[in-house]
MARLOKE-697630 format. One record per atom (N, C-alpha, C, CB): residue in one letter; atom name; x, y, z; residue number from 1. Coordinates in steps of 0.001 Angstrom, whole numbers, always signed. Glycine has a CB too. Layout:
<sites>
aa|at|c1|c2|c3|i
A|CA|X|Y|Z|NUM $
...
</sites>
This chain:
<sites>
aa|at|c1|c2|c3|i
M|N|+13625|+9128|+5883|1 $
M|CA|+14072|+8301|+4684|1 $
M|C|+15134|+8930|+3874|1 $
M|CB|+12922|+8020|+3766|1 $
Q|N|+16021|+8207|+3150|2 $
Q|CA|+16999|+8857|+2377|2 $
Q|C|+16893|+8551|+1140|2 $
Q|CB|+18219|+8640|+2743|2 $
V|N|+16986|+9434|+171|3 $
V|CA|+17027|+9106|-1353|3 $
V|C|+18388|+8664|-1805|3 $
V|CB|+16619|+10356|-2224|3 $
A|N|+18505|+7491|-2595|4 $
A|CA|+19749|+7107|-3122|4 $
A|C|+19719|+6889|-4474|4 $
A|CB|+20237|+6017|-2524|4 $
K|N|+20740|+6735|-5270|5 $
K|CA|+21006|+6551|-6593|5 $
K|C|+20957|+4976|-6892|5 $
K|CB|+22365|+7214|-6934|5 $
W|N|+19967|+4621|-7728|6 $
W|CA|+20037|+3112|-8038|6 $
W|C|+20109|+3147|-9553|6 $
W|CB|+18700|+2187|-7459|6 $
G|N|+21266|+2825|-10230|7 $
G|CA|+21220|+2758|-11755|7 $
G|C|+21141|+4178|-12164|7 $
G|CB|+19959|+1892|-12358|7 $
N|N|+20318|+4454|-13109|8 $
N|CA|+19869|+5764|-13635|8 $
N|C|+18633|+6270|-12946|8 $
N|CB|+19602|+5677|-15117|8 $
S|N|+18187|+5570|-11855|9 $
S|CA|+16823|+5990|-11144|9 $
S|C|+17337|+6281|-9650|9 $
S|CB|+15525|+4671|-11190|9 $
L|N|+16324|+6880|-8981|10 $
L|CA|+16480|+6995|-7627|10 $
L|C|+15533|+6151|-6748|10 $
L|CB|+16355|+8345|-7321|10 $
S|N|+16014|+5927|-5549|11 $
S|CA|+15314|+4891|-4783|11 $
S|C|+15058|+5621|-3370|11 $
S|CB|+16234|+3445|-4661|11 $
V|N|+14195|+4871|-2564|12 $
V|CA|+13952|+5255|-1141|12 $
V|C|+13872|+4071|-585|12 $
V|CB|+12750|+6100|-819|12 $
R|N|+14579|+3904|+655|13 $
R|CA|+14657|+2794|+1574|13 $
R|C|+13533|+3076|+2606|13 $
R|CB|+16127|+2661|+2251|13 $
L|N|+12627|+2100|+2850|14 $
L|CA|+11475|+2355|+3676|14 $
L|C|+11966|+1731|+5014|14 $
L|CB|+10056|+1704|+3076|14 $
P|N|+11411|+2622|+6049|15 $
P|CA|+11809|+2164|+7600|15 $
P|C|+11001|+899|+7886|15 $
P|CB|+11406|+3383|+8835|15 $
I|N|+11450|-4|+8665|16 $
I|CA|+10931|-1385|+8989|16 $
I|C|+9497|-1131|+9489|16 $
I|CB|+11863|-2188|+10135|16 $
A|N|+9446|+124|+10356|17 $
A|CA|+8004|+489|+10948|17 $
A|C|+6990|+503|+9952|17 $
A|CB|+7950|+1876|+11619|17 $
L|N|+7210|+1231|+8887|18 $
L|CA|+6324|+1427|+7765|18 $
L|C|+5954|+27|+7012|18 $
L|CB|+7022|+2443|+6770|18 $
V|N|+7157|-535|+6832|19 $
V|CA|+6918|-1787|+6217|19 $
V|C|+5957|-2741|+6805|19 $
V|CB|+8074|-2409|+6117|19 $
Q|N|+6190|-2726|+8050|20 $
Q|CA|+5312|-3755|+9079|20 $
Q|C|+3875|-3187|+9059|20 $
Q|CB|+5919|-3774|+10827|20 $
K|N|+3691|-1875|+9127|21 $
K|CA|+2507|-1187|+9167|21 $
K|C|+1573|-1407|+7760|21 $
K|CB|+2899|+316|+9424|21 $
L|N|+2211|-1364|+6613|22 $
L|CA|+1771|-1669|+5384|22 $
L|C|+1547|-3216|+5196|22 $
L|CB|+2717|-1119|+4431|22 $
G|N|+2251|-3868|+5740|23 $
G|CA|+2128|-5293|+5577|23 $
G|C|+3006|-5542|+4209|23 $
G|CB|+472|-5786|+5478|23 $
I|N|+3917|-4860|+3699|24 $
I|CA|+4501|-5080|+2470|24 $
I|C|+5733|-6159|+2462|24 $
I|CB|+4939|-3742|+1987|24 $
A|N|+5965|-6613|+1319|25 $
A|CA|+7149|-7605|+1276|25 $
A|C|+7863|-7471|-74|25 $
A|CB|+6652|-9155|+1476|25 $
E|N|+9023|-8003|-309|26 $
E|CA|+9710|-7868|-1487|26 $
E|C|+8803|-8375|-2630|26 $
E|CB|+11028|-8598|-1407|26 $
G|N|+8701|-7555|-3627|27 $
G|CA|+7814|-7924|-4829|27 $
G|C|+6569|-7193|-4859|27 $
G|CB|+7465|-9387|-4850|27 $
D|N|+6060|-6667|-3697|28 $
D|CA|+4791|-6105|-3676|28 $
D|C|+4897|-4853|-4561|28 $
D|CB|+4318|-5809|-2225|28 $
Q|N|+3635|-4590|-5067|29 $
Q|CA|+3503|-3250|-5917|29 $
Q|C|+2975|-2242|-4917|29 $
Q|CB|+2433|-3372|-7276|29 $
L|N|+3686|-1049|-4832|30 $
L|CA|+3193|+160|-4306|30 $
L|C|+2707|+1190|-5043|30 $
L|CB|+4011|+651|-3655|30 $
Q|N|+1703|+1998|-4468|31 $
Q|CA|+1291|+3258|-5132|31 $
Q|C|+1828|+4384|-4309|31 $
Q|CB|-274|+3376|-5290|31 $
V|N|+2491|+5264|-4867|32 $
V|CA|+2858|+6478|-4256|32 $
V|C|+2301|+7589|-4918|32 $
V|CB|+4233|+6623|-4182|32 $
V|N|+1468|+8692|-4093|33 $
V|CA|+823|+9636|-4617|33 $
V|C|+1402|+10848|-3945|33 $
V|CB|-596|+9442|-4504|33 $
A|N|+1739|+11800|-4753|34 $
A|CA|+2213|+13176|-4111|34 $
A|C|+885|+14059|-4176|34 $
A|CB|+3584|+13960|-5020|34 $
S|N|+855|+14865|-2953|35 $
S|CA|-244|+15836|-2865|35 $
S|C|+669|+17135|-2332|35 $
S|CB|-1596|+15298|-1754|35 $
V|N|-110|+18426|-2867|36 $
V|CA|+770|+19560|-2505|36 $
V|C|-355|+20326|-1592|36 $
V|CB|+1436|+20496|-3930|36 $
R|N|+27|+20867|-479|37 $
R|CA|-865|+21615|+426|37 $
R|C|-165|+22936|+566|37 $
R|CB|-1114|+20884|+1857|37 $
R|N|-1038|+23972|+659|38 $
R|CA|-583|+25320|+692|38 $
R|C|+154|+25381|+2257|38 $
R|CB|-1953|+26453|+429|38 $
G|N|+1225|+26049|+2141|39 $
G|CA|+1943|+26391|+3533|39 $
G|C|+2784|+25043|+3825|39 $
G|CB|+746|+26754|+4899|39 $
T|N|+2342|+23989|+3647|40 $
T|CA|+2928|+22745|+4290|40 $
T|C|+4065|+21963|+3182|40 $
T|CB|+1550|+21656|+4698|40 $
G|N|+3984|+22341|+2106|41 $
G|CA|+4669|+21774|+929|41 $
G|C|+4079|+20666|+504|41 $
G|CB|+5998|+21476|+1127|41 $
A|N|+4887|+19630|-215|42 $
A|CA|+4552|+18454|-782|42 $
A|C|+4676|+17291|+306|42 $
A|CB|+5425|+18244|-2005|42 $
T|N|+3679|+16469|+258|43 $
T|CA|+3728|+15110|+1031|43 $
T|C|+3360|+13906|+55|43 $
T|CB|+2638|+15127|+2323|43 $
L|N|+3815|+12763|+644|44 $
L|CA|+3741|+11645|-283|44 $
L|C|+2785|+10617|+589|44 $
L|CB|+5339|+11011|-704|44 $
A|N|+1902|+9891|-150|45 $
A|CA|+1098|+8880|+593|45 $
A|C|+1518|+7681|-38|45 $
A|CB|-478|+9068|+546|45 $
V|N|+1732|+6390|+578|46 $
V|CA|+2213|+5213|+166|46 $
V|C|+1099|+4182|+689|46 $
V|CB|+3695|+4980|+704|46 $
R|N|+806|+3358|-400|47 $
R|CA|-59|+2245|-82|47 $
R|C|+132|+1016|-920|47 $
R|CB|-1424|+2664|-191|47 $
R|N|+33|-113|-429|48 $
R|CA|+359|-1429|-1020|48 $
R|C|-886|-1861|-1879|48 $
R|CB|+706|-2534|+146|48 $
E|N|-478|-2012|-3097|49 $
E|CA|-1505|-2526|-4064|49 $
E|C|-1905|-3866|-3640|49 $
E|CB|-991|-2573|-5524|49 $
P|N|-3097|-4315|-3842|50 $
P|CA|-3592|-5676|-3449|50 $
P|C|-2967|-6597|-4686|50 $
P|CB|-5403|-5739|-3317|50 $
S|N|-2508|-7919|-4174|51 $
S|CA|-2131|-8910|-5064|51 $
S|C|-3193|-9423|-6009|51 $
S|CB|-1623|-9954|-4332|51 $
K|N|-2859|-10132|-7007|52 $
K|CA|-3888|-10632|-7848|52 $
K|C|-4707|-11571|-7043|52 $
K|CB|-3335|-11291|-9087|52 $
L|N|-4103|-12443|-6181|53 $
L|CA|-5037|-13353|-5506|53 $
L|C|-5983|-12505|-4526|53 $
L|CB|-4203|-14488|-4689|53 $
E|N|-5602|-11455|-3974|54 $
E|CA|-6271|-10694|-3038|54 $
E|C|-7480|-10101|-3862|54 $
E|CB|-5309|-9601|-2367|54 $
R|N|-7145|-9564|-5177|55 $
R|CA|-8334|-8963|-5791|55 $
R|C|-9229|-10127|-6334|55 $
R|CB|-7918|-7936|-6966|55 $
L|N|-8901|-11312|-6597|56 $
L|CA|-9782|-12477|-6933|56 $
L|C|-10627|-12876|-5767|56 $
L|CB|-8957|-13688|-7386|56 $
Q|N|-10083|-12923|-4518|57 $
Q|CA|-10717|-12992|-3289|57 $
Q|C|-11775|-12040|-3012|57 $
Q|CB|-9811|-12891|-2347|57 $
A|N|-11512|-10595|-3306|58 $
A|CA|-12266|-9731|-3097|58 $
A|C|-13651|-9711|-4084|58 $
A|CB|-11447|-8650|-3134|58 $
M|N|-13396|-10229|-5347|59 $
M|CA|-14351|-10227|-6313|59 $
M|C|-15302|-11503|-6103|59 $
M|CB|-13662|-10187|-7686|59 $
R|N|-14839|-12481|-5391|60 $
R|CA|-15697|-13678|-5131|60 $
R|C|-16909|-13263|-4460|60 $
R|CB|-14997|-14735|-4294|60 $
K|N|-17034|-12288|-3744|61 $
K|CA|-18311|-11881|-2925|61 $
K|C|-19348|-11498|-3804|61 $
K|CB|-18084|-10708|-1946|61 $
Y|N|-18943|-11086|-5061|62 $
Y|CA|-19986|-10847|-6033|62 $
Y|C|-20321|-11831|-6965|62 $
Y|CB|-19711|-9803|-6726|62 $
R|N|-19830|-12796|-6779|63 $
R|CA|-20155|-14120|-7490|63 $
R|C|-21713|-14642|-7267|63 $
R|CB|-19109|-15278|-6911|63 $
G|N|-22238|-14915|-8395|64 $
G|CA|-23816|-15266|-8139|64 $
G|C|-23982|-16563|-9030|64 $
G|CB|-24999|-13919|-8670|64 $
V|N|-24985|-17207|-8796|65 $
V|CA|-25227|-18399|-9585|65 $
V|C|-26557|-18104|-10270|65 $
V|CB|-25257|-19752|-8697|65 $
L|N|-26512|-18292|-11566|66 $
L|CA|-27677|-18188|-12398|66 $
L|C|-28497|-19350|-12597|66 $
L|CB|-27319|-17763|-13602|66 $
G|N|-29832|-19195|-12827|67 $
G|CA|-30639|-20346|-12891|67 $
G|C|-30222|-21052|-14115|67 $
G|CB|-32117|-20027|-12878|67 $
A|N|-30797|-22368|-14166|68 $
A|CA|-30585|-23177|-15216|68 $
A|C|-31155|-22717|-16465|68 $
A|CB|-31028|-24389|-14925|68 $
D|N|-32290|-21979|-16418|69 $
D|CA|-33161|-21576|-17492|69 $
D|C|-32770|-20076|-17882|69 $
D|CB|-34714|-21715|-17037|69 $
F|N|-31704|-19633|-17220|70 $
F|CA|-31173|-18088|-17514|70 $
F|C|-30573|-18195|-19069|70 $
F|CB|-29777|-17530|-16269|70 $
R|N|-30996|-17098|-19809|71 $
R|CA|-30493|-17032|-21005|71 $
R|C|-30056|-15399|-21382|71 $
R|CB|-31568|-17684|-21942|71 $
F|N|-28805|-15215|-21657|72 $
F|CA|-28370|-13770|-21606|72 $
F|C|-28913|-13261|-23066|72 $
F|CB|-26584|-13578|-21374|72 $
N|N|-29627|-11972|-22780|73 $
N|CA|-30164|-11256|-24026|73 $
N|C|-29569|-10061|-24161|73 $
N|CB|-31601|-11022|-24039|73 $
R|N|-28579|-10072|-25233|74 $
R|CA|-27632|-8778|-25439|74 $
R|C|-28681|-7421|-25457|74 $
R|CB|-26677|-8912|-27087|74 $
D|N|-29641|-7493|-26425|75 $
D|CA|-30529|-6383|-26594|75 $
D|C|-31191|-5998|-25395|75 $
D|CB|-31488|-6646|-27569|75 $
E|N|-31504|-6786|-24323|76 $
E|CA|-32230|-6435|-23185|76 $
E|C|-31275|-5856|-22266|76 $
E|CB|-32962|-7571|-22596|76 $
A|N|-30033|-6356|-22231|77 $
A|CA|-28861|-5840|-21325|77 $
A|C|-28390|-4483|-21794|77 $
A|CB|-27593|-6851|-21342|77 $
N|N|-28522|-4261|-23120|78 $
N|CA|-27973|-2784|-23570|78 $
N|C|-29257|-1870|-23760|78 $
N|CB|-27044|-2836|-25120|78 $
A|N|-30446|-2230|-23600|79 $
A|CA|-31666|-1296|-23654|79 $
A|C|-31613|-323|-22563|79 $
A|CB|-33012|-2066|-23553|79 $
R|N|-31880|+1039|-23144|80 $
R|CA|-31802|+1972|-22217|80 $
R|C|-33035|+2858|-22397|80 $
R|CB|-30515|+2681|-22303|80 $
</sites>
């Protein structure tokens, strides 16, 4: 990959193989994490952040139905 100047910032052009492997498209959010290992120098890990819709769909598996007689009790919920 080559680093290029883009305005006042630097940019990296991703190879198509990486784009396809990560399943990313224009507008997706990426997380880039640098790690330093002794003897091997610094490396970067890139992963695609899930979209809002993907996060919502993932949370749906935790959705439950409360009974009609359920009443939330703040004191009971916060009791330790």
